[in-house]
C-alpha positions as CSV (number, residue, x, y, z in Angstrom):
1,M,0.0,-0.1,0.1
2,K,1.2,3.5,-0.8
3,C,1.6,5.9,2.1
4,F,2.1,9.7,2.2
5,T,5.7,9.6,3.6
6,K,4.7,5.8,3.1
7,V,-15.2,2.0,7.0
8,R,-31.9,-2.1,8.8
9,T,-33.9,-1.2,7.0
10,S,-34.8,-4.1,4.4
11,I,-33.7,-2.6,1.1
12,L,-32.3,-4.2,-1.9
13,F,-28.8,-3.5,-0.5
14,T,-29.3,-3.3,3.3
15,I,-26.4,-2.5,5.5
16,I,-27.2,-3.0,9.2
17,L,-25.2,-2.8,12.5
18,L,-23.4,-6.1,13.0
19,T,-25.2,-8.7,15.0
20,V,-22.4,-10.3,16.1
21,S,-20.2,-9.1,18.9
22,L,-18.8,-6.6,16.7
23,N,-21.7,-4.0,17.6
24,T,-19.4,-2.6,20.1
25,S,-16.4,-0.5,19.5
26,P,-13.2,-2.0,20.4
27,A,-11.3,-0.8,23.5
28,S,-8.7,1.9,22.9
29,A,-5.2,0.2,22.6
30,S,-2.5,1.5,24.8
31,P,0.7,0.6,25.9
32,I,1.3,0.0,29.6
33,D,2.7,3.0,31.4
34,V,6.3,4.4,29.9
35,N,8.2,1.2,30.6
36,G,7.9,-0.6,27.1
37,G,6.2,-3.6,28.9
38,V,3.7,-6.0,27.4
39,M,0.9,-8.0,28.7
40,N,-1.8,-10.6,28.1
41,E,-4.6,-12.1,30.2
42,Y,-2.2,-13.8,32.6
43,E,1.2,-11.9,32.7
44,Y,3.0,-8.6,32.3
45,S,6.7,-8.3,31.4
46,E,9.0,-5.5,31.2
47,V,13.0,-4.8,31.0
48,F,14.6,-2.9,33.9
49,F,17.9,-1.5,33.2
50,L,19.0,0.6,36.3
51,T,21.7,-2.4,37.5
52,G,23.7,-1.8,34.4
53,E,22.3,-5.2,33.0
54,P,18.9,-5.7,31.3
55,V,16.7,-7.6,33.7
56,I,13.4,-9.1,32.6
57,F,10.6,-8.7,35.2
58,S,7.2,-10.5,34.9
59,G,4.2,-10.8,37.1
60,K,0.9,-9.2,37.8
61,A,-0.1,-5.9,36.4
62,V,-3.5,-4.2,37.0
63,T,-4.7,-1.2,35.2
64,T,-7.9,0.9,35.5
65,E,-9.3,4.0,34.1
66,K,-11.8,6.3,35.6
67,E,-13.5,9.3,34.0
68,N,-15.3,12.0,35.9
69,K,-16.6,14.9,33.8
70,N,-13.4,16.3,32.3
71,T,-10.9,14.6,34.4
72,L,-9.4,11.2,33.4
73,T,-7.7,9.0,36.0
74,R,-5.3,6.1,34.9
75,T,-3.9,3.9,37.7
76,Y,-1.1,1.2,37.2
77,R,-0.2,-1.5,39.8
78,F,2.7,-3.8,39.2
79,T,3.9,-7.0,41.5
80,L,6.7,-8.3,39.6
81,T,9.8,-10.8,40.1
82,G,12.9,-11.5,38.0
83,D,13.6,-13.9,35.3
84,Q,13.1,-17.1,37.2
85,D,15.5,-18.9,35.0
86,H,18.4,-16.6,35.8
87,P,20.3,-17.6,39.0
88,T,21.2,-14.0,39.9
89,Y,17.8,-12.3,39.1
90,K,15.2,-14.8,40.1
91,D,14.9,-13.4,43.7
92,A,14.7,-9.9,42.5
93,K,11.2,-8.2,43.2
94,L,9.6,-4.9,41.8
95,T,6.5,-3.2,43.1
96,R,5.0,0.0,41.6
97,S,2.0,2.2,41.7
98,V,1.4,5.0,39.6
99,N,-1.6,7.4,39.3
100,Y,-2.0,9.8,36.2
101,V,-4.5,12.6,36.1
102,A,-5.4,14.0,32.7
103,N,-7.7,17.3,32.0
104,I,-9.7,16.7,29.0
105,N,-10.8,19.4,26.7
106,E,-13.6,18.6,24.1
107,H,-13.2,21.2,20.9
108,E,-16.6,20.2,19.6
109,S,-16.6,22.9,16.7
110,K,-13.2,21.3,15.6
111,G,-14.0,17.8,16.0
112,Q,-10.9,17.3,18.3
113,T,-10.0,16.6,22.0
114,T,-6.8,17.7,23.6
115,S,-5.7,16.3,26.9
116,Q,-2.8,16.9,29.5
117,F,-1.6,14.2,31.7
118,E,0.5,14.7,35.0
119,V,1.5,12.2,37.3
120,K,-0.6,12.4,40.8
121,S,1.0,10.0,43.1
122,Y,3.8,7.2,42.7
123,S,5.7,4.6,44.6
124,E,8.2,2.1,43.4
125,K,10.8,-0.2,45.0
126,V,13.2,-2.7,43.1
127,T,15.3,-5.1,45.3
128,F,18.2,-7.5,44.1
129,G,19.0,-9.4,47.3
130,K,19.9,-6.5,49.8
131,D,20.3,-3.9,47.2
132,T,17.4,-1.4,46.6
133,Y,16.2,1.1,44.2
134,T,13.6,3.4,45.5
135,L,11.9,5.9,43.4
136,A,12.3,9.5,45.3
137,D,10.8,11.7,42.9
138,Y,8.8,11.5,39.5
139,Q,7.8,14.4,37.5
140,Y,5.9,13.8,34.3
141,S,3.9,15.7,31.6
142,E,2.1,14.4,28.6
143,G,-0.1,16.1,26.0
144,M,-2.3,14.8,23.5
145,V,-4.7,15.8,20.5
146,A,-7.2,13.5,19.0
147,D,-8.8,14.1,15.8
148,N,-12.2,12.6,16.3
149,L,-13.3,11.7,12.7
150,P,-16.5,9.5,11.5
151,A,-14.8,6.3,10.6
152,S,-11.7,6.5,12.8
153,T,-10.2,8.6,15.6
154,F,-6.4,9.4,15.1
155,Y,-4.4,10.6,18.0
156,S,-0.9,11.7,18.7
157,G,1.0,12.7,21.8
158,N,4.5,13.8,23.4
159,M,5.8,13.3,26.9
160,V,8.7,14.2,29.2
161,G,9.5,12.9,32.3
162,R,12.2,12.7,34.9
163,K,12.7,9.8,37.7
164,I,15.1,10.0,40.6
165,Y,15.9,6.8,42.4
166,K,17.9,6.2,45.5
167,Y,20.0,3.3,45.3
168,V,21.3,1.8,48.4
169,D,24.1,-1.0,48.3
170,G,23.0,-3.6,50.7
171,S,26.6,-4.7,51.7
172,T,28.3,-1.3,52.2
173,K,25.1,0.8,52.9
174,A,26.3,3.3,50.4
175,E,23.8,5.5,48.6
176,D,23.7,6.8,45.3
177,I,21.3,8.8,43.3
178,I,20.2,7.5,39.9
179,T,18.4,9.8,37.4
180,V,16.2,8.9,34.6
181,H,15.2,11.3,31.6
182,L,12.4,10.4,29.6
183,N,11.6,11.7,26.3
184,G,8.8,10.1,24.2
185,R,5.7,10.2,21.7
186,N,3.1,7.9,20.9
187,M,0.5,7.9,17.8
188,G,-2.6,5.8,17.4
189,Y,-6.0,5.1,16.0
190,K,-9.1,3.4,17.1
191,N,-12.3,2.6,15.1
192,F,-15.1,0.1,14.9
193,W,-12.8,-2.5,13.5
194,G,-9.4,-2.1,15.5
195,A,-7.2,0.1,17.4
196,T,-3.5,0.4,17.7
197,E,-1.1,2.7,19.6
198,T,2.5,2.8,19.3
199,Q,4.9,4.5,21.9
200,L,8.4,5.5,21.3
201,M,10.5,6.3,24.4
202,D,13.9,7.4,24.8
203,S,15.5,7.2,28.1
204,E,19.0,8.4,29.6
205,I,20.0,6.9,32.7
206,V,22.7,9.0,34.5
207,T,24.6,7.1,37.4
208,P,27.8,7.7,39.1
209,K,29.3,5.3,36.8
210,G,28.1,7.0,33.5
211,S,25.3,7.3,31.3
212,A,23.1,4.6,29.7
213,F,20.8,5.2,26.6
214,I,17.7,3.1,26.2
215,T,15.0,3.3,23.2
216,S,12.1,1.1,23.8
217,K,9.3,0.5,21.1
218,A,6.0,-0.7,22.6
219,S,2.8,-1.3,20.7
220,D,-0.7,-2.5,21.6
221,S,-3.0,-3.6,18.9
222,K,-6.6,-5.0,19.0
223,S,-8.1,-6.1,15.5
224,R,-10.8,-8.2,14.0
225,I,-10.4,-10.1,10.7
226,M,-12.2,-12.4,8.5
227,V,-11.2,-16.1,8.0
228,Y,-12.9,-18.4,5.6
229,E,-13.7,-21.6,7.0
230,P,-14.1,-24.6,4.6
231,F,-16.7,-27.4,5.2
232,D,-15.3,-30.7,3.9
233,P,-18.5,-32.8,3.7
234,T,-19.9,-32.6,0.1
235,L,-23.5,-33.8,1.0
236,A,-24.5,-30.6,3.0
237,S,-26.4,-27.6,2.5
238,F,-23.5,-25.3,2.5
239,A,-19.8,-25.6,1.2
240,G,-18.3,-23.4,3.8
241,G,-18.6,-20.0,5.8
242,H,-16.6,-17.3,7.5
243,S,-15.4,-16.7,11.2
244,V,-14.5,-13.3,12.7
245,I,-11.2,-13.6,14.5
246,S,-10.9,-10.8,17.4
247,S,-7.3,-10.6,18.6
248,S,-5.2,-8.6,20.7
249,D,-1.2,-8.3,21.3
250,M,1.5,-6.3,22.5
251,V,5.0,-6.2,21.1
252,S,7.9,-4.3,22.3
253,E,11.7,-3.8,21.4
254,Y,14.4,-2.5,23.6
255,T,17.6,-1.0,22.1
256,Y,20.2,0.0,24.8
257,N,23.8,1.1,25.2
258,I,25.1,0.8,28.4
259,P,28.9,1.5,28.5
260,F,29.5,0.7,32.2
261,G,27.9,-2.4,32.2
262,A,26.0,-4.7,29.3
263,G,27.2,-2.6,26.4
264,K,24.9,-2.5,23.2
265,G,22.3,-4.9,22.6
266,K,18.7,-5.3,21.7
267,L,15.6,-7.3,23.4
268,E,12.1,-8.2,22.3
269,L,9.0,-8.9,24.2
270,Q,5.6,-10.1,23.0
271,K,2.5,-11.2,24.6
272,K,-0.9,-12.2,22.8
273,N,-4.2,-12.8,24.1
274,L,-6.4,-15.7,23.5
275,P,-8.4,-14.9,20.2
276,L,-12.2,-14.8,20.1
277,V,-13.7,-16.9,17.3
278,E,-17.1,-16.3,16.3
279,R,-18.8,-18.1,13.2
280,L,-21.3,-16.0,11.1
281,I,-24.2,-16.9,9.0
282,V,-23.7,-18.5,5.7
283,P,-24.4,-17.0,2.2
284,K,-26.3,-18.9,-0.3
285,F,-26.6,-16.8,-3.3
286,R,-27.4,-18.6,-6.6
287,D,-26.4,-15.9,-9.1
288,L,-22.8,-15.3,-8.4
289,G,-21.1,-18.2,-9.7
290,R,-17.5,-17.3,-10.4
291,H,-18.2,-13.4,-10.3
292,Q,-15.2,-11.7,-9.2
293,A,-16.9,-10.0,-6.3
294,K,-18.3,-13.1,-5.1
295,D,-15.9,-13.3,-2.2
296,S,-16.4,-9.7,-1.1
297,I,-20.1,-10.0,-1.4
298,E,-20.3,-13.3,0.7
299,K,-17.8,-11.6,3.3
300,L,-20.4,-8.7,3.7
301,Y,-23.5,-10.7,3.9
302,S,-21.8,-12.9,6.5
303,L,-21.1,-9.9,8.8
304,G,-24.6,-8.8,8.2
305,I,-23.8,-5.8,6.1
306,F,-25.9,-7.2,3.2
307,D,-29.1,-8.5,4.7
308,E,-30.7,-10.2,1.6
309,N,-33.8,-12.6,1.9
310,S,-33.5,-14.0,-1.7
311,Q,-31.1,-16.3,-3.0
312,F,-30.3,-13.9,-5.7
313,F,-28.2,-11.0,-5.1
314,S,-28.3,-9.3,-8.5
315,P,-24.9,-8.2,-8.8
316,N,-25.1,-6.1,-11.9
317,T,-28.2,-4.1,-10.8
318,P,-27.0,-0.3,-9.9
319,M,-26.5,0.7,-6.3
320,Q,-28.7,3.6,-5.2
321,R,-27.4,6.5,-3.4
322,Y,-29.4,6.0,-0.4
323,Q,-28.5,2.5,-0.1
324,Y,-24.8,2.9,-0.6
325,T,-24.7,5.9,2.0
326,I,-26.6,4.4,4.8
327,G,-24.6,1.1,4.5
328,I,-21.1,3.0,4.8
329,L,-22.3,5.0,7.7
330,K,-23.4,2.0,9.6
331,A,-20.6,-0.1,8.6
332,V,-18.3,2.4,10.3
333,D,-20.6,2.8,13.3
334,L,-21.1,6.6,12.7
335,R,-21.5,8.8,15.4
336,V,-25.2,9.7,15.0
337,L,-26.8,12.8,16.2
338,E,-29.4,12.6,18.7
339,E,-32.9,13.1,17.2
340,P,-34.7,16.1,18.4
341,K,-37.2,15.8,20.8
342,K,-41.0,16.0,19.8
343,S,-42.2,19.5,19.0
344,R,-45.4,21.1,17.9
345,V,-43.8,22.4,14.8
346,P,-43.5,19.3,12.2
347,R,-39.9,18.5,11.4
348,V,-38.5,19.2,8.0
349,P,-35.9,17.0,6.4
350,I,-32.6,18.5,5.3
351,F,-33.5,17.3,1.7
352,T,-37.1,17.6,0.3
353,D,-36.9,14.0,-1.3
354,L,-36.2,12.3,2.2
355,S,-38.6,11.5,5.0
356,V,-37.7,12.1,8.7
357,K,-40.2,9.3,9.5
358,D,-37.4,7.1,7.7
359,P,-35.7,5.2,10.5
360,D,-32.4,5.7,9.2
361,Y,-33.0,9.4,8.3
362,M,-30.6,10.6,11.2
363,Y,-27.8,9.0,9.5
364,I,-28.1,11.2,6.6
365,E,-28.5,14.4,8.9
366,S,-25.5,13.3,10.9
367,A,-23.3,12.5,7.8
368,V,-24.3,16.2,6.2
369,A,-23.4,17.7,9.7
370,Q,-20.1,15.9,9.7
371,G,-19.2,16.9,6.0
372,I,-19.2,13.5,4.7
373,I,-22.2,13.7,2.1
374,N,-24.0,16.5,0.2
375,G,-27.0,16.6,-1.9
376,V,-27.1,16.6,-5.4
377,T,-28.6,20.1,-5.1
378,P,-29.1,22.0,-2.1
379,D,-32.7,20.6,-1.8
380,L,-32.4,17.1,-3.4
381,F,-30.5,14.0,-2.3
382,E,-32.0,11.6,-5.0
383,P,-31.9,8.6,-2.9
384,D,-33.1,6.3,-5.5
385,S,-30.4,7.2,-8.5
386,P,-27.6,5.1,-9.1
387,I,-24.4,6.3,-7.1
388,T,-21.3,7.1,-9.0
389,R,-18.0,6.0,-8.5
390,V,-16.8,9.6,-7.5
391,Q,-19.5,10.0,-5.2
392,A,-18.8,6.9,-3.6
393,I,-15.1,7.5,-3.1
394,A,-16.0,10.9,-1.9
395,I,-18.0,9.3,0.9
396,L,-15.2,7.0,1.9
397,V,-12.3,9.4,2.2
398,R,-14.5,12.1,3.7
399,A,-15.5,9.4,6.6
400,L,-11.8,9.0,7.0
401,G,-11.3,12.6,7.3
402,M,-8.2,12.4,4.8
403,E,-9.1,14.6,2.0
404,G,-6.8,17.2,3.3
405,R,-3.9,15.0,2.7
406,A,-4.1,15.5,-1.3
407,P,-1.7,18.2,-2.5
408,S,-2.2,21.8,-2.9
409,P,-5.2,22.8,-5.2
410,G,-4.3,22.7,-8.8
411,F,-2.7,19.4,-8.9
412,R,-3.7,16.5,-11.7
413,T,-4.2,12.9,-10.7
414,H,-2.7,10.4,-12.9
415,Y,-5.6,9.2,-14.7
416,V,-6.2,9.9,-18.3
417,D,-9.5,11.4,-17.7
418,D,-8.6,13.5,-15.0
419,Y,-10.3,16.5,-16.5
420,K,-13.6,14.7,-16.0
421,I,-13.3,14.5,-12.3
422,S,-15.0,17.6,-10.7
423,A,-13.1,19.7,-8.5
424,W,-15.0,19.0,-5.4
425,A,-14.1,15.4,-5.8
426,K,-10.5,15.5,-6.8
427,D,-9.0,15.4,-3.5
428,S,-10.9,12.2,-2.6
429,V,-10.1,10.7,-5.8
430,Y,-6.2,11.4,-5.2
431,V,-6.2,10.3,-1.6
432,A,-8.4,7.0,-2.4
433,T,-5.7,6.0,-5.0
434,E,-3.0,6.5,-2.8
435,L,-4.5,4.7,0.1
436,G,-5.3,1.8,-2.4
437,L,-9.0,1.9,-2.2
438,V,-9.7,2.5,-6.0
439,K,-7.7,2.3,-9.3
440,G,-8.3,2.9,-12.8
441,N,-9.3,0.4,-15.5
442,E,-6.7,-1.2,-17.8
443,Q,-6.4,1.9,-19.9
444,N,-5.9,4.1,-16.8
445,Y,-9.4,5.8,-17.1
446,F,-11.1,6.5,-13.6
447,N,-14.4,7.0,-15.1
448,P,-15.7,9.2,-12.3
449,K,-19.4,9.5,-13.5
450,Q,-20.0,5.7,-14.1
451,P,-22.8,4.3,-12.0
452,L,-21.6,1.9,-9.4
453,T,-23.2,-1.8,-9.6
454,R,-24.0,-3.8,-6.4
455,A,-21.0,-5.9,-7.2
456,Q,-18.6,-3.0,-7.7
457,A,-20.1,-1.5,-4.4
458,A,-19.3,-4.7,-2.7
459,L,-15.6,-4.8,-3.9
460,L,-15.2,-1.3,-2.8
461,T,-16.8,-1.6,0.6
462,S,-14.7,-4.7,1.3
463,R,-11.3,-2.9,0.4
464,F,-12.4,-0.1,2.7
465,L,-13.3,-2.4,5.6
466,D,-9.7,-4.3,4.8
467,F,-8.1,-0.7,5.2
468,L,-9.7,-0.3,8.6
469,E,-8.8,-3.7,9.7
470,N,-5.4,-4.2,8.3
471,D,-3.7,-1.3,6.6
472,L,-4.0,1.2,9.6
473,K,-2.5,-1.3,11.8
474,Q,0.5,-2.0,9.5
475,N,1.1,1.7,9.1
476,Y,0.8,2.4,13.1
477,R,2.9,-0.6,13.9
478,D,5.0,-2.4,11.4
479,D,6.1,0.6,9.4
480,I,7.4,2.2,12.6
481,F,8.9,-0.8,14.2
482,F,10.7,-1.9,10.9
483,Q,11.4,1.3,9.3
């Protein structure tokens, strides 16, 4: 995939909120504190460097998060022991408790959220036999900004900190001060289909013996993927079906340079949660045969995004504007405006050819308010008209909020018929092409005004969901870890 520096009502095409457990947004992904650690359901692990040697600690970690009005409190508690296979460190112990408090500011007119984290309370003690490291002072500041877009929230933060430890030599009772300077940043996204956050942290450890330098990369990721499950018996009512695999894992990489101790080296940690497997309904369309969109159609039907009661999908039938628009908005779990309370004054739809009594009407009003869609004219939506390629692409890119990533106005796309792409849609076409959501035909024509068939809509929607499921995760983790 190209990157810039490198997704109920019964209708022909009905898109509904997923009836499997996908109907709740995934929890936000987040590395555990600033130490580069990883965890699963059973165990947490991190690497400790203050001795001059990398020591792996593992054990129990408990994280909690509470929000009260505009204040968010995060609490981390650790009870860890040293590497049980290491003769020197198997008796080492680490206990830590840290509270962070953030002031949350919602900038509703901008669609963004800013937050400022500080450390509220802390305690930490690490023992190696009779030697002890006690956290005497901890100063920390972190600022974050989140862009709350319809299909996905993107966020970024920066943090600085300073830890001061008192070291006591158990044999001589001599005391020393060790100072750890922290400087880091994080980046992440979260949407209906997954979440990933990657944290990069540079640490300078200043000791009486000299300074050490540690860089940690830690990433937490939650995702859902579709897997086809074959059904081997031939005497059956169906040939196979799909499963949704919900998974969560954390990876970290430490690169260290300790001149007075272990020297240079690298360590990697990884923890995976047990995946959740859910079988989905089985498609039984009779008019797909070997159609190129067959897999995409069956995938979306299995998820509940196509809700067909017939055994015939009619793949070459034009996709209607209303059907496609409502489908995409529900597939990405659009944040819908609250329906106004009843009033003596009759409600008027924002487009004269729509009805406020339609159960999905608020999706349209919400999408217009968020800048995802427009009418064909100021007064008409033309819900039953076929949706064109350029209209469909604009909806996807605006839902992502990425149309601003196109070049300065006046640019040309690489398509032969670039001159046929309306000015209002050119940014979306450019970005969708860069993201791999769309491409031209064999002659490199985009055909912007060509109506989209139901099969083509399925292919486009499937690629869009794949972008939300997989491409974002790769960009926010793999591209950073292996750059």
